[in-house]
N, C-alpha and C positions, 0 to 999 in steps of 0.2 A: 545588176546586169539584166538585160532583157533576155528572153529566150531566143529571139532571133539571132542575138550576138553569140549565144552559147552554141548554136546550130551551124555557125558558119563553117564551110568546107565539107558539109555532109550532104549526102545525097538523100534528102528527105523533105517532106511537105508538112508545115505547120504554120501556114501563113496566118490563119484566123487568130492564132494565140501569139502572135510574134511579140506582143508587148507584155506577156506574163512576166513577172519578176522572179528572178532566180537568185538564191542566196548560197547556193553550194551544189556539188555534184557527188553523188553517192552510189555505190553499186551494192551495198550491204543494207537489206531492208530494215535489219535491226538497229542501224545507226543512223537512219534518216532524220533530220531535223526539219522542222517547218520551213517550207520555201525551197528546200533542196529539189533538184532534178534526180529522179531515181532511174538508173540505168540497169535495165534487166539483161542479164547475161545468162547463156547456157554453159554450165560448167560440166566437167567430167563425172561429178557425183551429184549435183542438184542443178536445177534449172530455176533462176530467180524470176522467170516470167510468171511462175506460179505464185510469187510473193508480191505482185504488183498491187493487190488490194490492200495488203498490209502495210506497204510503203506509203500508200495514199492516206491510209488511216493515221499514219504518224505525221502527215502534213507535207508530202511530196507535192510540189507546185506543178510537176509535169512529169512525163515518163518518156524515156527513149528505149524502144524495144525493136526486136526483129520479128516477133511474133504477135499480131494484133490481140488486145484483150478481147475475150468472147462477149463482153458487155461494156455498156458505157460506165466509165470509172469516174467521170465527174472533173477530170483534169485533162489538159492538152496531151495528146499522144503523138510522139515523133517516130514514124516507122523508118528503120534504116536497113541496109543489106546485112550489115555486121555490127552488132551492138558492142562487141569488144573494141573493134576499131573506133566506133563512135565514142565510147568512153574515154579513149586516149585523146581524141579531139576535142571532146567537150571540156575534159580537164585542163587542156592546154589553153583553150579559149577562155575558160573561167579565170585562170591564173594570169591572164594577160600575155598569152604567147611567150613564155620563156624560151621555147624551143628556138625562136628566131633571134635571140639575144646572145647566144654563145656559140663556139665552135665545139662539136662533139667528136669524140673518139669512142667507138664501141668495141667491146672485146668479148669474144665468146670462145668456148672450148670446155671440155670435160674438166680439164685441169689447168691451173696456172693463171686463171683470170685475175684472182686478187694480186697475186706478186706482180703480173705484167702491168695492171692498172696502176699500181703504186710506184712502179719504175717510171711509167710515163709521167704521172703526177709529180714525181721528184724531178725529172728532167725539165718539166715545164716550169716548176717553181724556181729551179736553179736558173733558169732563163729570164727570170723576172716576170713571168706571166701569171696572172691571177687565175690558178687552176683549182678546180674542185674534183672530188671523186665520189662515185656512187657505187656500192657493191655489197659483197657479203660481210665486210666489216662496218657497214653502215655508211653514212653520207658525211663528207667533210669539205668544208671550205673556210680557210683561215682558222678563226676561234670558234666557228660554228661547226657542230656536230650533231648528227641525228642517228640514233640506233635504229636498225631495220631488222625485221624478221625474215626478209626475203632478199636474195641476191639483187633482183630487179624489183623494186618496189611496186605495189599495185598502182594503177595510173593515177587516181585521186591523190594519193600520197606523193608519188613520183613528182609530178608536175607542180605541186605545192612546194616540195623542196627545191625544185629548179627555180622556181619563182623567187624563193627567198634568197638563194644563191646569186641570181641574176641582179636582184635589187641591191644586194650587198657588194656588187662589182666583179663578179665571177666572169671571165671572158672565155675559159676553156673547161670543158666537163668531160672527164673520163668516166664511162660507165660500163659495169659489167653486164653484159646482156645474156641472161640464162635462156636455156631453150625453152623453159616454160613461160618466161617472161615475153620472149619473142613470138611463141605460138599463140599466147593470149593477147597479142597485139598492143602491149603495154607501151612499146617505143614507136608506135606508128605515126606519131606527130612529130618525130625527130628526124633530122637529116644529119647523118654522120659523114664528117670529112674523111674518116677512115674506119673501115670495119675489120677488125683483127680476127683471124681464124687460127686458134692455137693448135687443136687436137680434137680427136674424137675417140671415144672408148665406151663400152656399155655403161649407162648410168640414166636414171629416171625411166627406165622401160616400163615400170609400173604405171607411168603417166602416158608415155608416147607409144607403148605397145611393141615397137620393133626399131631397130637401128635405122632403117630407112626413113621412118617418120621422125626420129630423133635428129638425123641429119637434115631433113627438110625444114625442120623448125630453126635449126641454127643457121640455115642459108637464108632465112628471112632477113637477117642483118645485112646480107649483099644487097637486097633490094632497096634498102634505106641508106646505102653508103655510096659515096662519090668514088671512093677507091677502096680496093680490099687488100689487105696485108695477110698472106696466106702461107701456112707451113707446107713446103713442098714435099716434105718427107711423109706426109698423110696421104696415101693412096686414094682414098675416098674423095679427097677435095679435087683430084685431077679432073680438068675439063668443066668444072662447076662454075667458073667465074669468067664473065665476059668483060669487055671494057678494060678499065685501068686496073691492073693486078700487080702488085709487088710481092715477090716471094722471098722466103728465107728457108735455110736448111743447114743441118749439121752433117749432111752426107755427101757434100761436094757435087750437088746435081746442076751446077750452073745457074744457081738462083741469084737473085739480086743482091742478097745478103747471106753470106755462108760463114761457117766458123770451122777452124782445124786447130790442132795442138792444144786441146783442152787440158787443163789441169785443175784439180780441186783439192782443197785441203780445209780443215775445219775453220770456217770463217774467211776463205778466201777462193775466188774463182778466177781463172784467166784463160783468155784464148785469142787467137789471131782471127780477126774479121776482115773478110773480103767484101767490099761494097762499092758503090758508085764513086765514093771519095777516095778509093785506094785501099791499101792494106793497113789496118789500125790494130793496135794492141789494147785488148779489153781486160780490165781488172776490176772486180767488184767484190765487196767484203762480205759475200755470201758464198755458199757452196751448192753442189749439185749440178749434174749435166743438164737436167731439165731447165735449169735457169740460163743455160746457154740459149735455149729456144726462147724462153720468155725475154731475155734481153734483146736478141736479135729483133724480136716482134716489136719491142718497145722502141729501139731505135729506128726501125723502119717506119713505124706509125708517126713518130715525131718528124722524120724527114717529109712524110707526105704533108704535115702540118707546117712545113717550112723550117724546121730545126736542122742545122747541118750535123752530119754524123759525129764529127770530131766534137762538137759541143755536147752531144748526148753522151759520148764515151767519157768525157771529162766529169759530166755531172754524175754519172753512174759510179765513178770511183769511190765516193763516199756513200753509197746507198747501202744501208744496213740491214735491208730486209723488212718483212712485214710480220706483225705480231701473229704468232701461231702458224707461221710457215717455216718448217724446219728451223725452229728457234731454239738456240742453245740457252737454256735457263739455269743450268748449274754445271760448273767445270771445276770442281774441287775434289779432293780425297782420290786422285787418279782416274775419275771416270766422269762421263758427261751425261746430262739429261736433256733430251730434245723433245719439244712439243711441236707436233704437226697436225694439220687439218685433213690428212689423207683419209678418205672414206669411200674410195673407189678401188676396184682391183689394180688399175693402171697406176693410180697415184701412190698406192701402198708399196707397189713393187718399185717404183722409183725411189721413194724415200728410204726404203730398206736397202736398196742397192747403194745409194749414197752413203747411208749409215755404215754399212759393210765396209766400204772402201775407207772409212775414216777409223773403224773399230780396231783395237789391238787385241782384244779378247772376246768376251761374249757380247753378243747383240741381243738385248732383252726387250721384248715387244709387249705392250699393252694395248689391246684393241677390241673392238665389238663392231656390231653392224645396227643400223637404225631399224626400229620397228615400223610397220605399216609403209614400208617401202620395198623396192625392188628386191625379191628374195633370191633371185638367180645368182646374184654376185656373192652371197654369203659363203658358200663352199669353195668358190674361186679364191676369195680372200683367205679363207682357211689354208687352202693349198699353198698360196703364195707365202704366208707366214711360216709354214713348215719348211719351205725351201730356202728362205732368206735368214730367218732368225734362229738363235740358239735356244732361247727360253721364251715361252709365249704365254701371256696371261689373257685369257679370253673372258671378256666382261661386258658391261652394259655400255651402250652408246644410244641415248635417246630411244629407249624400248617402245615408248608411246604406249599404244593399247594392246600390244602384242605381249604374250608371255615370254619373259626374259629367257627362260630355259629353252623355249622353242626356237628362239633365234640363235642361241648358242649351239643347239643341236644341228641346225641348219649349217653353221660355220664348220662344225666338226666333221659333217658328212664328207667335206673335201680332204679329210686328213686321214691317211692309212696308219701312220705311226703317231700315236698321241702321247708318247712317253715324255715329250718336251712341252706338252701342253698342260697348264693349270687353269681350272675354271673357278673364277671368283666373281659371281654376278655383281656384287657391290663394287663399283668402279673405284670408289675411295680406298677400300680395302686391297684391291688388285694393285693400285699404284703404289701404295705402302709396301706391299709385298715384293713388288719389282725392285723398289728403291732399297729395301733391305737386302735383297739379294746381290746387288751390284758390288763390284770390287775393282781393284786395280785394271785399268785398261778396258773396262766395259763401257758400253753405251746403252742408256735406257731411253727407248722411244715411246712415248705416249702418243697414239695415233688416233685420229677421228674427230676430236673436239677442237683442237686448235685455239682460236681466239675465243670461242664460245664459253660463256661463264653460267652454264645452266645445264641441267638434264630435264628431258621431257619424260616424266613417268605418268602413264595414263594420259590425261588430258592437262595435267599440272605441269608448269614450268618452275622447277626447283632450282635454287641457287646452287652452283657447283663450279668451283674455281681450281683448276688443275694447278696453276701457278701457286695459289695459296697452299695447296696440299703439299707440293714439293717443298716450299719454304718452311712449312710447318714441320715436316718430317726431319728436315736437316737442323732445324733450331732445337728440336727435341734431342737429336742425336749429339749435338755439340754440348747440350746442357747435361 
């Protein structure tokens, strides 16, 4: 590919070097290969404009940046107003513009993105459409799957995956759009048929700084979408969406899609939905009131893309949920074990409330908080645990480079009565202790890791499989 083709759609000047050959796009100076175009971006912690010379020494054929180098670097330089946006456009151009070969549904929100995206994915597949999904659980289309470290992959990875899916015949793509991914303009080359706004509660404030900037980052999705599907029960969303807006609600606010008469049991959720097609009975093989919101959003988003509500309701009747999202992994000996990804105050409160409704005896919780992340949520989550659970094991959850006991102390700072709290820093030991405590009628909730099969200790990613720990515990018990 020539540099001129890579720069299509950007506001920059690089005519003299238009014929420069390009073999890739890269924003990590340590990963530049000969022939790559290096895109320098200013991050929250580092500014890779300072690494331009290093990228050139590794063979970069050209540089895209928003701050000009202080001296001649010997390769073409394309100056752009926003190099993060330019990175998305360049990656899209390099991979043959997969953004124009599929229809896109984007889903954002503090909680529920993965479950909602897989509900939409399930509906579209049931309708015979060739759908793919990109998000926290990785990227998937047909037999193709790609693990991902981020909810919304970095631009050069994202558009490469989209190109593979498009080449394999994918026609519809559901994407989780994280606040950081949106703020860093990774999705800027995409046009979404529907942008879904689920909810917002404190999260990633270590990155965004405050709730207003967190909200503004999420609202970027509305700029990229033809229609917005919005939770009308979130006050901060009011008045934020112009043009075509479809609303959903569980509070009878006169929205386009609303629910009432909800009932939930272990493994079943049902409610009456009022929608443009009339009144429909919705039954799904999952539980939790928060999944009423998720399913309303999924049905509304699919309608924006041409799927009648009745077809979506039929499709969801055999939706079994998502790995690591309130997933029942053991239900013998008179008690159940549930694994969930809840790692924010709001999501922890929701899953504990759901588990409490299903629990006939003690609710036993295992949880921790991530290191090198927002510290303000830790005492809040400790307080929620104290309010909702009967027995609480406080432990590790990706401590990263922070001292594990400092994180645990932050959690316990929100707790006045610690008599029901047990501190076991090693998460494997904490899970085993919780499982050993469980008896008839109890529910054990392992919160925070969900689908993840690793722990981040220091800067190392160590294999850690909660599913395997649960299975091993009961195999030994039976033996």
